[in-house]
C-alpha positions as CSV (number, residue, x, y, z in Angstrom):
1,X,36.3,-5.0,-71.4
2,X,34.0,-6.1,-68.7
3,X,34.6,-9.7,-67.7
4,X,31.9,-12.2,-66.6
5,X,33.8,-12.9,-63.4
6,X,33.7,-9.3,-62.3
7,X,32.3,-8.9,-58.7
8,X,31.4,-12.6,-58.4
9,X,33.0,-12.9,-54.9
10,X,32.4,-9.4,-53.6
11,X,32.3,-5.7,-54.5
12,X,35.0,-4.6,-52.1
13,X,37.1,-3.3,-55.0
14,X,34.2,-2.1,-57.2
15,X,35.0,1.1,-59.0
16,X,38.7,0.8,-58.4
17,X,41.3,0.7,-61.2
18,X,44.5,-1.2,-60.3
19,X,47.6,-1.2,-62.4
20,X,49.5,-4.4,-61.9
21,X,53.3,-4.0,-62.6
22,X,55.0,-7.4,-63.3
23,X,58.7,-7.8,-63.1
24,X,61.2,-10.5,-63.9
25,X,60.7,-13.1,-61.1
26,X,59.5,-16.6,-61.7
27,X,56.7,-15.7,-59.3
28,X,55.2,-13.8,-62.3
29,X,53.4,-17.0,-63.1
30,X,51.2,-16.4,-60.0
31,X,50.0,-13.1,-61.3
32,X,47.3,-14.4,-63.6
33,X,45.4,-15.8,-60.7
34,X,46.0,-12.6,-58.6
35,X,44.6,-10.5,-61.4
36,X,41.5,-12.6,-61.6
37,X,41.1,-12.5,-57.8
38,X,41.1,-8.7,-57.9
39,X,38.5,-8.7,-60.7
40,X,36.3,-11.1,-58.8
41,X,36.1,-8.4,-56.2
42,X,35.0,-5.8,-58.7
43,X,38.3,-4.2,-59.7
44,X,39.3,-3.1,-63.2
45,X,42.9,-4.2,-63.9
46,X,45.5,-2.9,-66.3
47,X,48.9,-4.5,-66.6
48,X,52.4,-3.2,-67.3
49,X,55.4,-5.5,-67.8
50,X,59.2,-5.2,-67.8
51,X,61.2,-6.8,-70.6
52,X,62.5,-9.3,-68.0
53,X,59.0,-10.3,-67.1
54,X,58.2,-11.0,-70.7
55,X,60.9,-13.6,-70.8
56,X,58.9,-15.5,-68.1
57,X,55.3,-14.8,-69.0
58,X,53.8,-13.8,-72.3
59,X,51.8,-10.6,-72.4
60,X,48.8,-12.4,-73.9
61,X,48.4,-14.3,-70.6
62,X,47.9,-11.0,-68.7
63,X,45.7,-9.7,-71.5
64,X,43.5,-12.7,-71.1
65,X,43.5,-12.4,-67.3
66,X,42.7,-8.6,-67.2
67,X,40.6,-8.3,-70.3
68,X,42.8,-5.3,-71.4
69,X,45.8,-4.8,-73.6
70,X,49.1,-5.1,-71.8
71,X,51.6,-2.2,-71.7
72,X,55.1,-3.4,-72.6
73,X,56.6,-0.1,-73.5
74,X,55.9,3.6,-73.0
75,X,54.5,5.1,-76.2
76,X,53.3,8.5,-77.4
77,X,50.2,7.8,-75.4
78,X,52.2,8.4,-72.3
79,X,50.5,5.5,-70.6
80,X,52.3,6.1,-67.2
81,X,50.9,9.6,-67.0
82,X,47.4,8.7,-68.2
83,X,47.1,6.0,-65.5
84,X,49.4,7.1,-62.7
85,X,50.0,10.8,-63.3
86,X,48.4,13.6,-61.3
87,X,45.2,13.3,-63.2
88,X,45.6,9.5,-63.8
89,X,42.7,7.1,-63.5
90,X,44.5,4.5,-61.4
91,X,43.7,4.1,-57.7
92,X,46.7,1.8,-57.1
93,X,50.0,0.7,-58.6
94,X,50.5,-2.9,-57.4
95,X,54.0,-4.2,-58.3
96,X,53.8,-8.0,-58.0
97,X,56.2,-9.6,-58.1
98,X,58.8,-7.0,-57.3
99,X,62.4,-8.2,-57.8
100,X,65.4,-6.8,-55.8
101,X,66.4,-5.0,-59.0
102,X,63.1,-3.2,-59.3
103,X,62.9,-2.4,-55.6
104,X,66.3,-0.8,-55.8
105,X,65.3,1.3,-58.8
106,X,62.1,2.4,-57.3
107,X,63.8,3.4,-54.1
108,X,66.3,5.5,-56.1
109,X,63.9,7.0,-58.6
110,X,65.4,5.2,-61.5
111,X,62.9,4.5,-64.3
112,X,64.4,2.5,-67.1
113,X,61.7,-0.1,-67.5
114,X,57.9,0.5,-68.1
115,X,57.2,-0.7,-64.5
116,X,59.7,1.6,-62.9
117,X,58.5,4.5,-65.0
118,X,55.0,3.8,-63.7
119,X,56.4,3.7,-60.2
120,X,58.3,7.0,-60.4
121,X,55.2,8.7,-61.9
122,X,52.8,7.2,-59.3
123,X,55.0,8.2,-56.3
124,X,55.5,11.7,-57.7
125,X,51.8,12.0,-58.2
126,X,50.9,10.9,-54.7
127,X,49.2,7.7,-56.0
128,X,49.0,4.7,-53.7
129,X,51.7,2.1,-54.4
130,X,52.0,-1.4,-53.1
131,X,55.1,-3.7,-53.5
132,X,55.0,-7.5,-53.2
133,X,58.7,-8.7,-53.1
134,X,59.8,-12.1,-54.4
135,X,63.4,-13.2,-54.6
136,X,65.9,-15.6,-53.1
137,X,66.3,-15.3,-49.4
138,X,70.0,-14.3,-49.7
139,X,69.0,-11.3,-51.9
140,X,66.1,-10.3,-49.6
141,X,68.6,-10.3,-46.7
142,X,71.2,-8.2,-48.5
143,X,71.8,-4.9,-46.6
144,X,71.2,-2.8,-49.6
145,X,67.8,-4.5,-50.3
146,X,66.9,-4.2,-46.6
147,X,67.7,-0.5,-46.9
148,X,65.8,0.0,-50.1
149,X,62.7,-1.6,-48.6
150,X,63.0,0.8,-45.7
151,X,63.2,3.7,-48.1
152,X,60.0,2.5,-49.8
153,X,58.3,2.4,-46.4
154,X,59.4,5.9,-45.6
155,X,57.9,7.0,-49.0
156,X,54.6,5.7,-47.8
157,X,54.6,2.6,-50.1
158,X,52.8,-0.4,-48.7
159,X,54.8,-3.6,-48.5
160,X,53.4,-7.2,-48.5
161,X,56.0,-9.3,-46.8
162,X,57.1,-12.5,-48.5
163,X,56.9,-16.0,-47.1
164,X,60.4,-17.2,-46.1
165,X,60.6,-20.9,-47.2
166,X,63.1,-23.2,-48.7
167,X,65.8,-20.5,-48.9
168,X,63.5,-18.2,-50.8
169,X,61.5,-15.1,-50.0
170,X,58.5,-16.3,-51.9
171,X,55.7,-14.0,-53.1
172,X,52.9,-13.7,-50.6
173,X,49.8,-15.8,-51.1
174,X,47.4,-14.1,-53.5
175,X,44.7,-14.1,-50.8
176,X,47.0,-12.1,-48.5
177,X,47.8,-9.6,-51.3
178,X,44.2,-9.2,-52.2
179,X,43.3,-8.5,-48.5
180,X,46.0,-5.9,-48.2
181,X,44.7,-4.2,-51.4
182,X,41.2,-4.2,-49.9
183,X,42.5,-2.6,-46.7
184,X,44.5,0.0,-48.6
185,X,41.6,1.0,-50.9
186,X,38.8,0.3,-48.4
187,X,36.7,2.9,-46.6
188,X,39.0,3.2,-43.7
189,X,36.1,3.9,-41.3
190,X,37.8,1.8,-38.6
191,X,41.2,3.3,-39.0
192,X,42.9,4.0,-35.7
193,X,40.3,1.8,-33.9
194,X,41.2,-1.4,-32.0
195,X,38.7,-4.2,-32.4
196,X,38.7,-7.6,-30.7
197,X,36.7,-10.5,-32.1
198,X,36.1,-13.8,-30.4
199,X,35.4,-16.6,-32.8
200,X,34.5,-20.3,-33.1
201,X,33.6,-23.0,-30.6
202,X,35.2,-23.5,-27.3
203,X,36.1,-27.0,-26.0
204,X,36.1,-28.5,-22.5
205,X,38.4,-31.3,-21.7
206,X,36.6,-34.5,-20.6
207,X,39.9,-36.4,-20.3
208,X,43.3,-36.0,-22.0
209,X,41.7,-37.3,-25.3
210,X,38.0,-36.3,-25.4
211,X,36.4,-32.9,-25.4
212,X,32.9,-31.3,-25.2
213,X,32.3,-28.7,-27.9
214,X,29.6,-27.5,-30.4
215,X,29.0,-27.2,-34.1
216,X,30.2,-23.6,-34.6
217,X,32.7,-23.4,-37.4
218,X,34.1,-20.0,-36.5
219,X,33.4,-18.7,-40.1
220,X,31.3,-15.7,-38.9
221,X,33.9,-14.5,-36.4
222,X,36.7,-14.9,-39.0
223,X,34.8,-13.0,-41.6
224,X,34.1,-10.2,-39.1
225,X,37.7,-10.0,-38.1
226,X,38.8,-9.9,-41.8
227,X,36.2,-7.2,-42.5
228,X,37.4,-5.1,-39.6
229,X,40.9,-5.4,-41.0
230,X,39.8,-4.3,-44.5
231,X,38.3,-1.2,-42.9
232,X,41.6,-0.3,-41.3
233,X,41.1,-1.5,-37.7
234,X,43.9,-2.9,-35.5
235,X,42.4,-6.4,-35.0
236,X,42.8,-9.1,-32.5
237,X,41.0,-12.4,-32.8
238,X,40.7,-14.9,-29.9
239,X,39.9,-18.5,-31.0
240,X,41.1,-22.1,-30.8
241,X,43.3,-22.4,-33.8
242,X,46.1,-20.2,-35.2
243,X,45.5,-19.5,-38.9
244,X,48.5,-17.3,-39.9
245,X,46.3,-14.2,-40.2
246,X,47.8,-10.8,-40.8
247,X,46.7,-9.6,-37.4
248,X,47.0,-10.6,-33.8
249,X,45.7,-14.1,-32.9
250,X,45.3,-15.4,-29.3
251,X,44.8,-19.1,-28.7
252,X,42.1,-20.1,-26.2
253,X,40.5,-23.5,-25.9
254,X,38.0,-23.6,-23.1
255,X,35.3,-21.0,-22.1
256,X,37.3,-20.0,-19.1
257,X,40.5,-19.6,-21.1
258,X,38.8,-17.5,-23.6
259,X,37.3,-15.3,-20.9
260,X,40.6,-14.8,-19.2
261,X,42.4,-14.1,-22.5
262,X,39.9,-11.5,-23.4
263,X,39.9,-9.8,-20.0
264,X,43.7,-9.6,-20.1
265,X,44.0,-8.4,-23.6
266,X,41.4,-5.7,-23.1
267,X,43.8,-4.1,-20.6
268,X,45.7,-2.8,-23.7
269,X,42.8,-0.5,-24.6
270,X,40.2,-1.4,-27.2
271,X,37.3,0.4,-28.8
272,X,35.1,-2.6,-29.3
273,X,34.6,-6.3,-28.5
274,X,32.6,-8.4,-31.0
275,X,31.7,-11.6,-29.1
276,X,31.0,-13.9,-32.0
277,X,32.4,-17.1,-30.4
278,X,30.0,-19.9,-29.6
279,X,31.3,-20.2,-26.0
280,X,30.2,-23.3,-24.1
281,X,27.6,-22.8,-21.4
282,X,29.0,-25.6,-19.4
283,X,32.4,-26.8,-18.2
284,X,33.5,-30.0,-16.5
285,X,36.3,-31.2,-14.2
286,X,38.6,-33.1,-16.6
287,X,39.7,-36.6,-15.7
288,X,43.5,-36.9,-15.4
289,X,43.6,-40.1,-17.4
290,X,41.6,-41.5,-20.4
291,X,38.1,-42.6,-19.3
292,X,37.6,-46.3,-20.0
293,X,35.3,-46.9,-23.0
294,X,33.5,-49.9,-21.5
295,X,30.3,-49.3,-19.5
296,X,28.1,-46.3,-18.9
297,X,29.8,-42.9,-18.1
298,X,28.1,-40.1,-16.3
299,X,29.5,-36.6,-16.7
300,X,28.7,-33.8,-14.3
301,X,28.5,-30.4,-16.0
302,X,28.6,-27.1,-14.2
303,X,27.8,-23.6,-15.6
304,X,30.7,-21.8,-17.3
305,X,31.5,-18.2,-16.5
306,X,29.8,-15.8,-18.9
307,X,32.3,-13.8,-21.0
308,X,30.2,-10.8,-21.9
309,X,29.0,-10.3,-18.3
310,X,32.6,-10.5,-17.0
311,X,33.8,-8.1,-19.6
312,X,31.0,-5.6,-18.9
313,X,31.8,-5.6,-15.2
314,X,35.4,-4.9,-15.9
315,X,35.0,-2.5,-18.8
316,X,31.7,-0.6,-18.3
317,X,32.2,1.8,-21.2
318,X,33.5,-0.6,-23.9
319,X,31.4,-1.0,-27.0
320,X,30.2,-4.5,-27.2
321,X,28.5,-6.7,-29.8
322,X,26.9,-9.9,-28.6
323,X,25.4,-12.9,-30.5
324,X,22.2,-14.7,-29.6
325,X,21.6,-18.1,-31.2
326,X,18.3,-19.9,-30.7
327,X,16.6,-22.9,-32.4
328,X,13.1,-23.2,-33.9
329,X,11.4,-20.2,-32.4
330,X,9.4,-17.3,-33.9
331,X,11.1,-14.1,-34.9
332,X,9.2,-12.2,-32.2
333,X,10.5,-14.6,-29.5
334,X,14.0,-14.4,-31.0
335,X,13.9,-10.6,-30.7
336,X,12.6,-10.7,-27.2
337,X,15.4,-13.1,-26.0
338,X,18.0,-11.0,-27.8
339,X,16.8,-7.8,-26.0
340,X,17.0,-9.6,-22.7
341,X,20.6,-10.4,-23.4
342,X,21.2,-6.9,-24.4
343,X,19.7,-5.5,-21.2
344,X,21.6,-7.9,-18.9
345,X,25.0,-7.1,-20.3
346,X,24.3,-3.6,-21.5
347,X,25.3,-4.6,-25.1
348,X,25.3,-2.0,-27.8
349,X,24.3,-4.4,-30.5
350,X,23.0,-8.0,-30.6
351,X,23.2,-10.2,-33.6
352,X,20.4,-12.8,-33.3
353,X,19.6,-15.8,-35.5
354,X,17.7,-19.0,-35.4
355,X,20.2,-21.8,-36.1
356,X,17.5,-24.5,-36.2
357,X,17.7,-24.5,-40.0
358,X,21.1,-22.9,-40.9
359,X,23.9,-20.7,-39.6
360,X,25.8,-23.2,-37.4
361,X,28.5,-24.6,-39.5
362,X,27.0,-23.4,-42.8
363,X,28.4,-21.0,-45.5
364,X,25.6,-18.5,-45.2
365,X,23.2,-17.2,-42.6
366,X,20.3,-14.9,-41.9
367,X,20.5,-12.6,-38.9
368,X,18.8,-9.7,-37.2
369,X,21.1,-6.9,-36.0
370,X,19.4,-5.2,-33.0
371,X,20.4,-1.8,-31.7
372,X,19.8,-0.3,-28.2
373,X,17.4,2.3,-29.7
374,X,15.0,-0.5,-30.5
375,X,15.7,-0.5,-34.3
376,X,16.8,-3.7,-36.1
377,X,18.0,-4.6,-39.5
378,X,18.2,-8.0,-41.2
379,X,21.1,-9.4,-43.2
380,X,21.1,-12.5,-45.3
381,X,23.6,-14.3,-47.5
382,X,27.2,-15.3,-47.3
383,X,28.8,-14.8,-44.0
384,X,31.1,-12.2,-45.5
385,X,28.0,-10.1,-46.2
386,X,26.8,-10.7,-42.7
387,X,30.1,-9.5,-41.4
388,X,29.9,-6.3,-43.4
389,X,26.4,-5.6,-42.1
390,X,27.6,-6.1,-38.5
391,X,30.6,-3.8,-39.0
392,X,28.3,-1.2,-40.7
393,X,26.2,-1.2,-37.5
394,X,29.3,-1.0,-35.2
395,X,30.7,1.9,-37.2
396,X,27.5,3.9,-36.5
397,X,27.8,3.1,-32.8
398,X,31.5,4.3,-32.7
399,X,30.8,7.7,-34.3
């Protein structure tokens, strides 16, 4: 049954059939939302439950969530083979939540529940399998459970680590699980590539309390980093705030701190830098104490070091994507200024936009992606769509 919510967020999982295996953890109550999140990205979902899971969550809840009947037992239709066998239709078996009991059975090839029967079949057929553990922390730390998880890894099964809180290994946030599914089932066209993204506004200290910054939200840079991760890249993001992302984050506040952090990190060897941060053009010598609020204050600004120029001097062969934001100019003038930036720093791509109307701090944008060969393409809509267009262009440059 096609649901009205299908693809309403994105099409990253369009055409993918995901079997969600639900086992007997209280975290099973989170699965309804997880299923809907997968469908909102275009996936078709079928569900299989263990008897223990049915003591916590009624199959009708999963039937409602997925739009499909729920498998609670293996019948003469050999559902496990039809979906996860050698010729099965499923692209992924996602066991969420996965109890310690189920993890142990999957690791040892025991299939005495519908979920473990699906797992044995999927693994033996070479299907992709992902496991999302949920249990008490003491169980998660048990040597046998630790060993079983390692066995799953050695089988090539993807694991989404739990959150350790309040003495429990809580099931990962649905957003994290969905992102890992997108990465596993994505195009993989950046697999084995290392990509660095700078993101958001920088801030210059005026005194210990006040800062000079700009209106950039960092949404575009974040979406680009997430899209690179979906495509299989090893990602590093450099920005002002840690967000608990599933890839490397480096904190940098000022323009100079960001430039230094990028130059140092690039020593580790990267394939591309996407300089999406709105780095301040000016810096200031910070006062050591709070400036009194009474009376007029004059601040003396001085030019900040340009990150992309510094990087190009240090790494002449690195693929680089720059951003050019202007306000209230014609498209012809925007392109001209973007090409000037491209020539100065020998950029491979420039993403140009006029932020006079939208883009800075908004949820959507319209940009021009300009290549060195003189060609350009436009992208408009949610910043996740902008990110996809930027990564599409970068992939072509990395071929």
